[in-house]
Every structure is written in structure tokens, then in C-alpha cells.
C-alpha positions as CSV (number, residue, x, y, z in Angstrom):
1,M,0.0,0.0,0.0
2,N,1.5,3.3,-1.1
3,Q,2.3,5.8,1.6
4,P,1.6,9.4,0.9
5,K,4.7,11.5,-0.1
6,K,5.9,14.1,2.4
7,K,5.9,17.7,1.3
8,F,9.3,19.5,0.9
9,S,9.8,22.0,3.7
10,F,12.1,24.9,2.8
11,K,11.8,26.2,6.3
12,K,13.2,23.0,7.8
13,L,16.1,22.9,5.3
14,K,16.9,26.5,6.1
15,E,17.0,25.6,9.8
16,K,19.4,22.7,9.1
17,I,21.7,24.6,6.8
18,N,21.6,28.0,8.6
19,I,22.6,30.2,5.7
20,K,23.3,33.2,7.9
21,N,26.0,31.3,9.8
22,I,27.6,30.2,6.5
23,I,27.6,33.8,5.2
24,S,29.0,35.0,8.6
25,N,31.8,32.5,8.5
26,I,32.7,33.5,5.0
27,K,32.9,37.1,6.0
28,E,35.1,36.3,9.0
29,K,37.5,34.3,6.9
30,R,37.7,37.2,4.4
31,L,38.5,39.6,7.2
32,E,41.1,37.2,8.6
33,N,42.7,36.9,5.1
34,K,42.7,40.7,4.8
35,K,44.4,41.0,8.2
36,V,47.0,38.4,7.3
37,L,47.6,40.1,4.0
38,R,47.8,43.4,5.7
39,H,50.3,42.2,8.3
40,G,52.3,40.4,5.7
41,S,52.5,43.5,3.5
42,Y,53.5,45.5,6.6
43,S,56.3,42.9,7.5
44,I,57.6,42.9,4.0
45,G,57.6,46.7,4.0
46,V,59.5,46.8,7.3
47,M,62.1,44.3,6.0
48,A,62.6,46.3,2.8
49,I,63.2,49.5,4.8
50,V,65.6,47.7,7.2
51,I,67.5,46.2,4.3
52,A,67.7,49.6,2.6
53,I,68.9,51.2,5.8
54,V,71.6,48.5,6.2
55,V,72.7,49.0,2.6
56,V,72.9,52.8,2.9
57,L,74.7,52.5,6.2
58,N,77.2,50.1,4.8
59,L,77.9,52.4,1.9
60,V,78.4,55.3,4.3
61,I,80.7,53.3,6.5
62,Q,82.8,52.3,3.5
63,E,83.4,55.9,2.8
64,L,84.7,56.6,6.3
65,P,88.5,56.6,6.9
66,S,89.8,53.2,7.9
67,S,90.9,54.5,11.3
68,F,87.1,54.8,12.1
69,R,86.1,51.6,10.3
70,E,88.7,49.4,11.8
71,I,89.7,49.0,15.5
72,D,93.4,48.3,16.1
73,L,93.3,45.6,18.7
74,S,97.0,44.7,18.4
75,S,98.9,45.1,21.7
76,E,101.6,47.3,20.1
77,K,99.1,49.3,17.9
78,L,100.8,48.1,14.7
79,Y,98.2,49.8,12.5
80,T,98.0,53.1,14.5
81,I,100.2,56.0,13.8
82,G,101.8,57.8,16.8
83,D,101.8,61.4,18.0
84,Q,105.1,62.3,16.3
85,T,103.8,61.0,13.0
86,K,100.5,62.8,13.4
87,E,102.3,66.1,14.2
88,L,104.5,65.7,11.2
89,L,101.6,65.0,8.9
90,D,99.4,67.8,10.3
91,D,102.2,70.3,9.7
92,L,102.9,69.2,6.1
93,D,102.9,72.0,3.6
94,K,104.5,70.1,0.8
95,D,103.1,67.3,-1.4
96,V,104.6,63.9,-0.8
97,D,104.0,60.9,-3.0
98,L,104.2,57.4,-1.6
99,Y,104.8,54.8,-4.3
100,Y,103.9,51.3,-3.1
101,I,105.9,48.9,-5.2
102,A,104.0,45.6,-5.1
103,Q,102.8,43.0,-7.6
104,D,99.0,42.6,-7.8
105,G,97.9,39.9,-5.3
106,T,101.1,40.0,-3.2
107,E,100.4,43.1,-1.2
108,S,101.3,43.2,2.6
109,T,98.2,43.8,4.7
110,D,100.3,45.5,7.4
111,I,101.8,48.0,4.9
112,Q,98.6,48.6,3.1
113,R,96.8,49.5,6.4
114,L,99.7,51.7,7.4
115,L,99.7,53.6,4.1
116,E,95.9,54.2,4.5
117,R,96.5,55.9,7.8
118,Y,99.0,58.3,6.3
119,E,96.9,59.2,3.3
120,E,93.8,59.8,5.5
121,R,95.7,62.0,7.9
122,S,97.0,64.5,5.4
123,E,95.8,65.9,2.1
124,H,99.4,66.3,1.1
125,I,100.0,62.6,1.2
126,K,99.2,60.6,-2.0
127,V,99.6,56.8,-2.1
128,E,99.9,55.1,-5.5
129,Q,100.6,51.4,-6.1
130,K,103.0,50.5,-8.8
131,D,103.1,46.9,-10.1
132,P,106.7,46.1,-11.1
133,A,105.4,43.7,-13.7
134,V,103.4,46.5,-15.3
135,Y,106.0,49.3,-14.7
136,P,109.4,47.4,-14.8
137,T,111.5,50.5,-15.1
138,F,109.6,52.8,-12.7
139,T,112.0,52.5,-9.7
140,Q,115.0,53.3,-11.9
141,Q,114.2,57.0,-11.9
142,Y,114.7,57.1,-8.1
143,T,117.5,54.5,-7.4
144,S,119.9,52.4,-9.3
145,D,119.5,49.6,-6.7
146,S,117.0,46.9,-7.0
147,V,113.8,47.5,-5.1
148,S,112.1,44.5,-3.5
149,N,108.4,43.7,-3.6
150,N,106.3,45.6,-1.0
151,S,108.8,48.4,-0.7
152,I,107.9,52.1,-0.7
153,I,109.5,55.0,-2.5
154,V,108.9,58.4,-0.8
155,V,109.1,61.4,-3.1
156,C,108.9,65.1,-2.5
157,G,110.1,67.4,-5.3
158,D,113.6,66.3,-6.3
159,K,114.3,64.4,-3.1
160,S,113.4,60.7,-2.6
161,R,114.2,57.8,-0.4
162,V,113.5,54.1,-0.7
163,V,112.0,52.3,2.3
164,N,112.8,48.6,1.6
165,Y,110.5,45.9,2.7
166,S,113.3,44.3,4.7
167,D,113.9,47.5,6.6
168,M,110.3,47.5,7.9
169,Y,110.7,44.2,9.6
170,E,113.3,43.4,12.2
171,T,114.5,39.8,12.5
172,S,116.6,37.7,14.8
173,I,117.9,34.1,14.9
174,N,116.1,31.7,17.2
175,Y,119.0,29.6,18.5
176,Q,116.7,26.9,19.7
177,T,115.4,26.2,16.3
178,Y,118.1,27.9,14.2
179,T,115.5,29.7,12.2
180,Q,115.1,33.4,11.5
181,E,112.1,35.0,13.2
182,T,110.4,38.4,12.6
183,T,110.5,40.2,16.0
184,A,109.3,43.8,15.2
185,F,107.5,45.9,12.7
186,D,109.2,49.2,12.0
187,G,106.9,50.5,9.2
188,E,105.9,53.7,10.9
189,G,109.4,54.5,12.1
190,Q,111.0,54.0,8.6
191,L,108.2,55.7,6.7
192,T,107.9,58.8,8.9
193,S,111.7,59.1,8.9
194,A,111.7,59.0,5.1
195,I,108.9,61.6,4.9
196,N,110.8,63.9,7.3
197,Y,114.0,63.4,5.2
198,V,112.4,64.4,1.8
199,I,110.7,67.5,3.2
200,S,113.7,68.8,5.2
201,D,116.1,71.2,3.6
202,D,119.2,69.9,5.4
203,M,120.2,67.0,7.6
204,P,121.7,67.6,11.1
205,V,125.3,66.6,11.5
206,L,126.5,64.9,14.7
207,Y,130.2,65.1,15.2
208,T,131.5,62.4,17.5
209,L,134.8,63.2,19.4
210,E,137.5,60.6,19.0
211,G,141.1,60.1,20.1
212,H,140.5,59.3,23.8
213,N,139.4,55.7,23.8
214,E,135.7,56.7,23.7
215,A,133.0,54.1,24.1
216,S,131.9,52.6,20.8
217,M,128.3,52.9,19.4
218,G,126.4,49.7,19.0
219,T,124.5,48.7,15.9
220,A,121.1,49.6,17.4
221,M,122.4,52.9,18.7
222,T,123.8,53.9,15.3
223,E,120.5,52.9,13.6
224,T,118.5,54.9,16.1
225,I,120.6,58.0,15.3
226,Q,120.5,57.4,11.5
227,K,116.7,56.8,11.6
228,A,116.4,60.4,13.0
229,N,118.0,61.6,9.8
230,I,121.2,62.7,11.6
231,E,124.5,62.3,9.7
232,I,127.3,61.0,11.9
233,Q,130.8,62.3,11.4
234,S,134.1,61.8,13.3
235,L,136.0,64.7,14.8
236,N,139.6,64.8,16.1
237,L,140.2,68.2,17.7
238,L,144.0,67.4,17.9
239,T,144.1,67.8,14.1
240,Q,141.2,70.3,13.7
241,D,141.4,73.9,14.6
242,S,137.8,74.0,15.9
243,V,134.5,72.3,15.9
244,P,133.2,72.5,12.3
245,E,130.6,75.2,11.5
246,D,128.1,72.8,10.1
247,A,128.0,70.9,13.4
248,S,124.5,70.5,14.7
249,C,125.7,68.8,17.8
250,L,128.9,67.5,19.4
251,F,128.9,64.0,20.9
252,I,131.4,63.2,23.6
253,F,130.8,59.5,24.3
254,A,132.6,58.5,27.6
255,P,136.3,59.2,27.0
256,S,138.5,56.9,29.1
257,T,141.6,59.2,28.8
258,D,141.6,62.9,29.4
259,L,141.3,65.6,26.7
260,S,144.2,68.0,26.2
261,E,143.8,71.5,27.5
262,D,143.7,72.8,23.9
263,E,140.8,70.4,23.1
264,A,138.8,71.4,26.1
265,N,139.2,75.1,25.2
266,K,138.0,74.4,21.6
267,I,134.9,72.7,23.0
268,I,134.2,75.5,25.5
269,E,134.6,78.1,22.7
270,Y,132.2,76.1,20.5
271,L,129.6,75.9,23.3
272,E,130.0,79.6,24.3
273,N,129.0,80.5,20.7
274,G,125.7,78.7,21.0
275,G,126.9,75.2,20.4
276,K,125.0,72.0,21.3
277,A,126.5,68.9,23.0
278,L,125.5,65.5,24.2
279,I,128.1,64.5,26.8
280,I,128.4,61.0,28.4
281,S,130.9,60.2,31.2
282,N,131.9,56.9,32.9
283,Y,133.5,56.2,36.3
284,T,137.2,55.9,36.0
285,D,140.2,55.9,38.4
286,E,142.1,58.2,36.0
287,E,142.1,62.0,36.8
288,M,140.4,63.9,33.9
289,P,140.7,67.6,34.8
290,N,140.4,68.9,31.3
291,F,137.3,66.9,30.5
292,E,135.7,68.0,33.8
293,S,136.6,71.6,33.1
294,V,134.2,71.5,30.2
295,L,131.4,70.3,32.5
296,E,132.4,72.7,35.4
297,N,132.2,75.6,33.0
298,Y,128.5,74.8,32.8
299,G,127.9,74.3,36.4
300,V,128.1,70.5,36.9
301,R,130.6,67.8,37.7
302,P,130.5,64.0,38.3
303,V,130.3,62.8,41.9
304,D,133.0,60.5,43.0
305,G,132.2,56.8,43.0
306,I,129.3,54.6,41.7
307,V,125.7,55.3,42.8
308,M,123.8,52.5,44.7
309,E,120.1,52.6,45.4
310,G,118.7,52.0,48.8
311,D,115.1,52.0,47.6
312,T,114.1,48.6,46.1
313,A,111.7,50.3,43.8
314,H,114.6,52.0,42.0
315,Y,116.7,49.0,41.0
316,I,116.3,45.6,39.4
317,S,116.9,42.1,40.7
318,Q,119.5,42.1,43.5
319,N,121.7,44.7,41.8
320,P,121.4,48.1,43.6
321,Y,123.8,49.6,40.9
322,Y,121.3,48.7,38.1
323,L,119.3,51.8,38.6
324,L,115.7,52.6,37.6
325,P,115.8,56.4,38.0
326,N,112.9,58.7,38.1
327,I,112.1,60.3,34.7
328,E,111.6,64.0,35.3
329,S,109.3,66.2,33.2
330,N,111.1,68.7,30.9
331,D,111.7,69.6,27.3
332,V,114.0,66.6,26.8
333,T,111.7,63.9,28.2
334,S,108.6,65.4,26.6
335,G,109.5,63.4,23.4
336,L,109.1,60.1,25.2
337,S,106.0,58.0,24.5
338,S,103.4,57.5,27.2
339,Q,104.4,53.8,27.3
340,S,107.9,54.6,28.4
341,R,107.9,53.4,32.0
342,Y,111.5,52.6,32.9
343,V,115.0,53.8,31.9
344,L,117.7,51.3,33.0
345,M,121.1,52.9,34.0
346,P,123.8,50.6,35.4
347,L,127.1,51.8,36.9
348,A,126.2,55.5,37.0
349,Q,127.8,58.4,38.7
350,G,125.9,61.1,40.4
351,I,125.9,64.6,39.0
352,E,126.6,67.5,41.3
353,T,125.5,71.1,40.6
354,L,128.2,73.5,41.7
355,D,127.4,76.2,44.2
356,N,128.7,79.3,42.4
357,I,127.3,79.2,38.8
358,R,126.4,82.0,36.4
359,D,122.8,83.3,36.7
360,S,122.4,82.7,33.0
361,L,122.7,78.9,33.4
362,D,119.5,76.9,33.6
363,I,120.2,73.3,34.8
364,Q,117.3,70.9,34.9
365,S,117.1,67.3,36.0
366,I,116.3,64.6,33.5
367,L,117.0,61.4,35.6
368,T,117.1,61.3,39.4
369,T,117.6,58.8,42.1
370,S,115.5,58.3,45.2
371,D,116.4,60.0,48.5
372,S,117.8,56.6,49.7
373,A,120.6,56.6,47.1
374,Y,124.3,56.8,48.0
375,S,127.6,56.8,46.2
376,K,130.2,54.1,46.9
377,T,133.6,55.8,46.7
378,D,136.2,53.2,47.8
379,L,135.3,50.6,45.2
380,E,138.6,48.7,45.3
381,N,138.2,47.9,49.0
382,M,134.4,47.5,48.9
383,Q,133.2,44.7,51.2
384,T,129.5,45.3,51.0
385,M,127.0,47.1,48.8
386,E,125.1,48.3,51.9
387,K,125.5,52.0,52.8
388,E,128.6,52.8,54.9
389,S,129.7,55.9,56.7
390,S,132.3,56.8,54.1
391,D,129.7,56.8,51.3
392,I,128.2,60.0,49.9
393,D,124.6,60.6,50.6
394,G,122.1,61.2,47.8
395,P,119.8,62.0,46.2
396,F,121.6,62.5,42.9
397,D,120.9,63.7,39.4
398,L,121.9,61.0,36.8
399,G,121.1,63.1,33.8
400,V,120.7,66.9,33.3
401,S,120.0,69.4,30.6
402,I,121.8,72.7,30.6
403,T,120.8,75.9,28.6
404,E,122.4,79.3,28.4
405,D,121.3,82.3,26.3
406,V,124.4,83.8,24.7
407,G,122.9,86.6,22.6
408,D,121.8,87.1,19.0
409,D,119.0,84.5,19.6
410,A,121.7,81.9,20.2
411,Q,121.4,79.4,23.0
412,T,123.9,76.8,24.3
413,Q,122.3,73.4,24.9
414,I,123.9,70.5,26.7
415,V,122.5,67.1,27.7
416,Y,124.8,65.2,30.2
417,F,124.4,61.6,31.4
418,A,126.8,60.1,33.8
419,S,126.9,56.5,32.5
420,S,127.7,55.1,29.0
421,S,125.8,51.9,29.8
422,I,122.5,53.7,29.4
423,F,123.2,53.6,25.7
424,D,124.2,50.0,25.4
425,D,122.3,47.8,23.0
426,T,121.8,45.0,25.5
427,I,120.8,47.3,28.4
428,D,118.3,49.0,26.1
429,S,116.6,45.7,25.3
430,Y,115.9,45.1,29.0
431,V,113.5,48.1,28.9
432,S,112.1,47.5,25.4
433,G,113.8,50.4,23.8
434,T,113.1,53.2,26.3
435,N,116.8,54.1,26.7
436,Y,117.1,54.7,23.0
437,E,113.9,56.7,23.0
438,L,115.6,58.9,25.5
439,L,118.6,59.2,23.2
440,S,116.3,60.1,20.3
441,S,114.5,62.7,22.4
442,S,117.7,64.2,23.6
443,L,119.1,64.5,20.0
444,S,115.8,65.9,18.8
445,W,116.0,68.7,21.4
446,L,119.6,69.4,20.6
447,C,119.5,69.3,16.8
448,Q,116.2,70.9,16.1
449,S,116.6,74.2,14.3
450,E,113.9,76.5,12.9
451,E,116.5,78.5,10.9
452,D,117.7,75.4,9.0
453,N,114.3,73.8,8.9
454,T,115.7,70.7,10.5
455,N,113.7,68.5,12.9
456,T,114.7,65.0,14.0
457,I,112.2,62.3,14.5
458,S,113.0,58.7,15.5
459,I,110.1,56.3,16.2
460,P,111.0,53.0,17.8
461,S,109.9,49.8,16.2
462,K,106.8,47.9,17.4
463,S,107.5,44.5,18.9
464,L,105.9,41.4,17.4
465,D,107.7,39.3,20.0
466,T,107.3,38.9,23.7
467,S,108.7,42.1,25.3
468,M,111.1,41.8,28.2
469,L,109.4,42.6,31.5
470,T,111.4,44.9,33.7
471,I,110.4,44.6,37.4
472,S,111.9,46.5,40.3
473,A,113.3,44.7,43.3
474,A,110.4,46.0,45.4
475,D,107.8,44.5,42.9
476,V,109.7,41.2,42.9
477,N,109.5,41.0,46.7
478,F,105.8,41.9,46.7
479,W,104.8,39.4,44.2
480,S,107.0,36.7,45.7
481,I,105.3,37.1,49.1
482,F,101.9,37.4,47.4
483,V,102.2,34.2,45.4
484,T,104.1,32.0,48.0
485,A,102.3,33.2,51.1
486,V,99.2,35.3,50.7
487,I,97.4,33.1,48.1
488,P,98.1,29.7,49.9
489,V,96.9,31.2,53.2
490,C,93.7,32.5,51.6
491,I,93.1,29.0,50.0
492,L,93.7,27.3,53.4
493,L,91.3,29.8,55.2
494,I,88.6,29.2,52.5
495,G,89.0,25.4,52.8
496,F,88.9,25.6,56.6
497,G,85.7,27.6,56.5
498,I,84.0,25.2,54.1
499,W,85.1,22.2,56.4
500,M,83.6,23.9,59.5
501,K,80.3,24.7,57.7
502,R,79.9,21.0,56.6
503,R,80.9,19.7,60.1
504,K,78.1,21.8,61.7
505,Q,75.6,20.4,59.2
């Protein structure tokens, strides 16, 4: 039997499907998609802006000088130019060309960075690389010698100087491995010296007195003087009528026999006319009245004996005659770098200032001892290095500068040190070159002349090796006690405290 068909009900279907909900869901999804799209577009826009800022910032940074873009983290500041170089470059009024002789692809990073610093510092410096493979005859217009790769030719007008690659690196033999090792970088010292040479009208001349068994100059000492663009000439006043007129400075380097009276008079005459002198003396048993007459004419003389230090902070190891003097502040020492901490001066005599001196003389201390210093006089019969009643009480000057105005804008200038060991190559190595910095500073003060447009600059090399550490006897004692006593006691106390705490628990 057929059942009657049910009628279709749109109302019931509408209730089941709920069209409004579907439409609402569709609208919500559209809104969500719009939000996602909006946020996505915003993120892409932000990323594009950030990338653009980074690109622009990178382009700006690339245009900055390398001294701002790169930080020199090397301990010796290998890629940073010093104050003397900065002063020279800032005062440049002549154009200087630096031709970097290097094949493409074989350039030295050290030298390239150094050249960048020079070019950025002064508009008068122009750096240009010349590939010897492309310009094989370029160097021949400046020198007949072969020029090695990574060398520099410094040119100003008609003057030029070649700074060879080998001169910019100091080497030594390692006797454990029997190999040659690079120990120091002297790029700034050699390059600044060459620039100073080509822009100067004349080179100072240093006349060294001979004929009295003077001390000999070591290799490092000679190189220090030559790097300051000072020409060294010998002088024998027994055969010369006077100190030559072109003398910028007279060097008397620790004579072991006395001068003649005639020689002493010639030296005094030279000084009284505005001469300059670097004078070094040594302790000797021999009487030297003529040599001392030169010093006494300028208000000073050596104290008898050898100076010993009673203050452990002023000598090294257990040697109270290996002095670490105070470095006084004056025109001579102003040329020392801020890193110069110690000057080492073995076997020195004290310097006494005479009571009755001319009012026109100005004597200033360069190096001084502590108040505890004393001078041992009876060295042949010395039984102890401790202070005895016969010893001369300090403190003492160990180095002095002397000036005297002599009219017509002329001025006598003298630097006097009472030990030749201060300028010994080995002794200088103990204090990482500070002694020869003092030598350079002294000669710069003595030889500088505005009239002749001469100015000496000598910058020490920068060590690539482990520098020798100079420690005073006082520091040795302190650290010995600290390491062997203080630290172990602290460890024991901490351990005992921990043990007591655990025991109570």
C-alpha cells in the first residue's frame, strides 16, 4: 500500500543549513585573510626598509676613513700612527708621494693599512701602487739599486728615499730552532723618517769626538741616530782647529783618557757661541781635569764613586747599581712616549750642581735617584753594597739638561748623562727600547733648528715578539710574598671555612 509523499519544507532545510552562519563564516574568513595580507605586507615593507637602511649605512661606513672603520686591537698598535707622525703630517705644507711597489695579489696587509692611515691623515700625502710587472723601469728614476716587492718610494720634489721591505721588519735568529724569526714591525718608524727626510732642507750633522778611547756605538744605537736623519761624522780636535761650523751637535761619548787643555778650550769656545753637545761620562780611576773643566764651565761635575740605590723600587733584581731612575718632566723627556715606564742605567755616577754658577745657566734634572741613594767611593776595597759611613749621601741627578742664552738669539744646549751603559744595545733591550727613546728625544731637542728647517724624528719599532718585562726589586719582593704566602693562606682559610660549615651540618 503506497504511503503518501511528504511535502518538501524549505523552512526545515533553512534551519538545518543555517545560511546566515555560513555567510558570517565566509565574511570572517575574508576579514582574517585581509588582516593576514595586511600584516604580511607590513612585515615585507619593514624588512625592505631595514635592508635599505643597512645597505645605505654600509655604503656610508665604507666611505669613512679606515681609522674609524677598523679598530686596532694589536697590543703594540701596529696599525695606528703615533703622536710624532700625526704632528709631522698635520704640519705638512709640501706634497709627498708614496709609491707602493707591489705586484698585484702579493700586497702586505700590514703595509697597506699603514699607508691608508698616512693618506687619511694629510691631504698632502698621496699613495699610489706601482706593479713592477706592469712598470718594470719605474723605480730606476729614483734609485739604481733593485727595489724588493712591498717596498715604498717616498718622493717630495727632487728628493726621494726608498724604504725597503726588509727595513720595515726586524728579524733575529732563534738559537733553539736555528731559524730566522720576525721580531718587530718598523713600518711607521721608517716611513715617517723618510717623509721627514724628503721634506727637510738639510740633515743635522752629529760630530763624535775621537782620540780618547771613547765608548763605541752599538748597531742599534747607530741605527737609532740614523733613523732620526742625523748624519754621523768623526771629529779629532787634535788635528782640527775648531768644531766645524756645520756641526748641529757635538757628541762626547765617555772618553776613558783625558782631553788635552787645547781640546777642552776648543769645545768650550764652540759651546759659548751657541753650540750643542751630548756628553756622556763613565766612572774611571784616572784623573780627567780637562774633561771635567768643560762640565764645570757649565755648572756641573760628576760625583766620585758609583751610585747605589737604597730603595728597592729603583733598581732591578738584587743589583742596587742597576738603577731605575725617576724620569723628570722637561723639554728633553717630553718626546718620550706614554708607554715609556723605565730607563735602566747601570754603573752610574751622580751629577753635582756647583754652588757658584752663572745666573744665565739653567740646569734641569732629566733622571734622578731616590732619596735613599748613596755613592760608593772606595770601590777597590768595597766589602758590601750596603751603605757605609764613608759613602756620599744622595739623592743625585743622573742626567741633566743645561741651557744658556748667549745673545743674538743663540742658545747653548747640553745634555749630560753620567753612564755610558744607558746607551748600550743589551741594556736598552731590557727596557724594550726606552733608553734609546731617551737618546732620540735628547738629540731631537739638541738638533732641532727652525732656521735650517731641521727636525729630527726617530720612532721605535713595534715589537711582534714577547717584550722583556722589567720589574723593580720591590715588585719582585711583593709578588713573591703574594704568590708564595698570601694566596696559599687564603686558600687554606677558605678550605677551613667550608670544612667547618659542613661539620656543623
